[in-house]
N, C-alpha and C positions, 0 to 999 in steps of 0.2 A: 743108309751108313756113312759115317764121319770122312774123309779123307783122313790119311796117315798123314802126319807131316814128313817132310823128304830129311832124309842124313843131315845131320850140319843145321838145320835151320830151326828158329824156335817153332814152339809150339804156340799156336793162337792164345790168346790169353782171352780171358771170361771176362764180363763187368767187375765182378767180384776181386782177382784177379788184380787189374788197371785199376781198381780202388786201392786195393794195399799195395799195390807200390807206390801210387801217387803218396798215402797215408804216412808211407815209410819216411819221407823226406819233411814231416813238417818239425818246424822245432818249436817251442812254445816260447824261447827267445824272440822270435819272431813279433809273435802276439804283444810280450811284454813291452817290447820297444816300440813296437806302433800304439799298442792303447798309451803308451806314457805321451809319444810325440801328439797326440791326439786329444790328452787332455792340459797338456802345458797350452797349447793353440790354442784352445776353447778357453779357457779360464782367463788369460789376455785379450782375443779380442771380440766375446762373445756380443758387446753394445753394438758393432759396426754388420756383425750378423742381424742382429735384431732390428738394425736396418734396412739392409737389405731384402728380409723377408718383407716389411711394411711398404716399401717402393712398390716392388715388385706384384701385389694386390692393389695396389693403387688405381684402378678403375676409371678415377670421374666421377662416380656417384655418389650419393650421400652418405653411405656408410658407415665411413670409418673417417681420423681426422685427416685434413689436406698438408702436407707439407712440401717447402719451396725449396729445399734444399739438405743436402748431407746435414751440414752443422745445425739447421734450422729441428729438421727431427732430432738429433740430439738435445738441443736444445728442450725442447719443447717436452720431451719426455723427462727430462731430466728437473726440469719446472714442475709438472704433471704429477710425475710419479716417482721421482728421486733414484735413492741407486738401486732401488729393488725394480723401478721399471726397466730401466738401462738393462737388469741380468734377470728378465722375464726370461723363462724358458729355460735360463743356465740350468737344471737336474739334468732335462731329457737328455742337451745338446751333449752337456759332459759324457751321458752314457753313451748317447749316439756317436758321436765321435770317438770315443776311446773305445769303442764297440769296432765302428768302421773299420778306424785305424788299425788298429789290433789285427783283427778278421781279413782285412785286405792284404797287409802284409805278409801274414799267416799262410794266406791261400795263393799268393802271389810265387812266393818266393817256394811253395811244394811245389805247381805247377811248372814254373821254370826250371827246378832240380828235374821234375817229370819228366820236362822234354829234351833236357840236356843229358840224360842218364846212359852212358855210353858213349858219348860224342865227342871228339877231342874241338869238333868248330865251335864257334861263338853262335847264341841263339841270334836268329835275323830280326830286322825289326817286326814284319808282319808277325815273328811268332812271340815276342813281346807283346805285342797289341793285344793278340788273343788271350794269352797269359793274363793281361792284365783286365782285359772282358770278364774271363770264365770265374776271376777270383770277385771283379764287382757285379757280378751277377748273385751270384754265391751267399757275398755279404747282405747284399742289399735283401733278398728272402730271410736273411735273421732280422734286418735291422731296421724294415719300413717299419714299423708298430713305432718305433722310439722316434721317427722321424715326424710322422702323423700326429704323434703327439704334441711333439716340440715346437711344431707349426702351430698348434692349437693354443699353446699358451702363451706364445710370442704376440699372437693378434688378439690377445683380451686385452684391449684399449682402456682405460683409467677409466673413461665414462660407460663402459660397462658394465651391469652387475655381473661378476667373476661366473661365467659355467664351470670350471674347473678350480679347485684348491690346489691341486699339484699334479704330479707326474702320472703317481699312482692312481689318484681319481680320474686323472682325463682317460686313463687305458681302460677305465672300470667301463665310464661313462660312455665312452666313444663302441666299446666293445658292447652293451646293455643293449642302447642305444640304437646302433648302426652295425653290428655284426661283423666279424671277420672280415667282410670287405669295408667296410671303416674303416678297420684300420691299415689297408694297402690300399689305399686312395692312393693315386698318384705313381702307385709300383709300376704300371708303363710304360708312363714317359720317363718313371726311374730306371727302369733297364735301358729308353736309350740312352740314360744319363749316365752309363757305364762308359758311353765310347768316350767320355769325360775323363775317369780317370784312366782307363786304354792308351788314350793320345798322350795325357802326362807322362803315365810312366813309359810309355815306350820312347817319349822325347827324352827323356830323363835319363834313361838306359843309353840311348845312344849319343845323347850329350856327353855323361862319363865317359863312353867307349872312345869315343874320336877327339875326346881330350887329353886323354890316358895316351892314348896311340901318341898324340903329337907328345906326347911327355917324352913317348919310347917307354911308359910303364904298364906292365899287367894291365887288364880292362878292369881290374874290380881293386885295383890300388886305391887306400887311402886316398881322401883327399882334405884339405882344408877347413876347417867352417866355413871360410867367405868360397873357397868354391864349391861348396855344397851348398849354399844359398843363392849364388848365379844358374847354377844348373836347378835349381828349383824353379828358380823365379822363372827363369825361362820357358819353360816345361808349363807350367800352371798359365802364362800368358798365353802363351799359344792354343790350349784346352779349352781356357775359361769363353775367348774367343771365337773359337773352334763351336762349342757346345751352348753357350749362354740360355736362347730360346727355351732348352723344354725345362730349365730350371724354372723359370717364368711361366708354364701351362703348369711344372709341377706343384708351386706355391699354390696357382688357383683353385687347381682340384682340391687339393686341403683345406682350402680355406673356407672357416665354417657362416662365411658372410654372405657367400654368393653359393649358389647350384649351380651347379654344370650338369650334362650331361655324359660326360665324358669326354678325352683329350680332343678330338674334331670338333665338338662345341665349346671348346675353350680358343679353342685358335682361330673359328669363323668369326666369334663376338670380339674376340682381342684384333683381329684385322679389319671387321668393321668399325669399330668404334675407337679404335688408336694408331690403325695402320701399322706398319712396319716398327717402329719407335717404340711399341706398345710393346714386341716382343725381349726389347733387352732394356726395359726400367730396374733399376737398380742396377745396372752392370758394373756404373763406375764405384759405388762402396761395394757391390762385390769384389772385382779387380783390388782396391784399396784395402780390406778384410782376409781373402784367398790367398793373396801373394804374399804377404808376411806366414799369414795362420800357415801356410804349404812350406815356407822357410824352415820355420820354427820348428816342424813337424818331421822334418826331414833333416834336419841338421840333430834335432833329438832322436831320433830313429838310429841313423846309422852309427851316433858313436854310442847307443845305449847296447844295441846290436853287438857292435865289435866288441864292446866289454864284455857280453855277459858270452857270445861266443868263443873267444880270446884263450 
């Protein structure tokens, strides 16, 4: 027999009840604003993302072109493949970035509102961290196949006989030849990678709150574009420096030119062949790309969401 709740105490909630409460906080405006930010930043900066991935999977073997630096890679792709080469894989990248940022902000704001329900106090740094990590895991479950497709398309070099004709062709072929497991390659290190977004959002929220406290304003007071850019850049640099190695592991797992038995195999072979520096390959072009991308995404998101919600 279930114990009765004591008078005045809230009745225990079922999982269904909790989910209903959570989804009562969702706002489509956050989805639209996040999607807008992701699409704009991807269109501007996709060529640097292509360079980052090609560097991350460059393991010193004779399976792919070798590049001596960021500019050399950009020049080589431009001369050999033209503008189309620099935007190889842009379609799934736009889908992936738009969907990921849209869903991330969608889930994150709903989880934050759920956790803050009935409270007068602000959420702690730990609560921001957990809210962002949960939102990241939910988003990855829905978007991992898009990221696998993007990686495969980006790693089609001009010297290769093209294996995939485009995003839908890649999705169908990966599913046909590798099954669901192929579409979810890199999912486990991707889950660890949600710590990146969690750390970034935690830092972003704390920086905004402390800055507004310094200005003697409410914690959610609107900032100007330069202030949003500063907060976004600092939080992104902090997150990248902390979590970059997982991105190398994930990219190598998703690479069609090499076969690994899992994340531990990638770690072992990378350590033996390249040492510690192998886990940080491509970090400089990644920082150059993701910091402005993050700034663009957050500025667009903050302004679009306030426009839609006000």
